[in-house]
C-alpha positions, 0 to 999 in steps of 0.5 A: 282344723289346720294348726299353725305355729301361731296357734301353738305359740298362743297355746304354749303361752297360756300354758305358762311356757316361755317362747323363743322365736328363731328363723323358721321355728319356734322354741318352747322352754319350761320357765322353771328349769329353762329346759327345751320342751318343743320346737315347731315350725312357724307355718302350717303343721301339715302332718298329723304325726307332727302335731301329735308329737308337739301336743305330747311334748306340751302335755295337751290333747287336741281338744284342749288345744282347741279350747286354748286358742 
C-alpha cells in the first residue's frame, strides 16, 4: 500500500502524539516531553526506507499502521 502523510498523521494521533503542520512536512511530538519524534512529508511516502524509518520513530510496524488507519 502507498502511504501518505495523511495516513501517518491519522496513525500518530491515534497513538497519542501531538501534530504540528509546517509547509511541506508534518512534525510529530511526544505530548509528555514535547520532544520531536518524527518529521515526514505531506505527500506520498515514495521510498520504503523512508517509511521504515518513520515507523521505527513512531514505534509501530507496518501491520500495526494498517490497523490504525
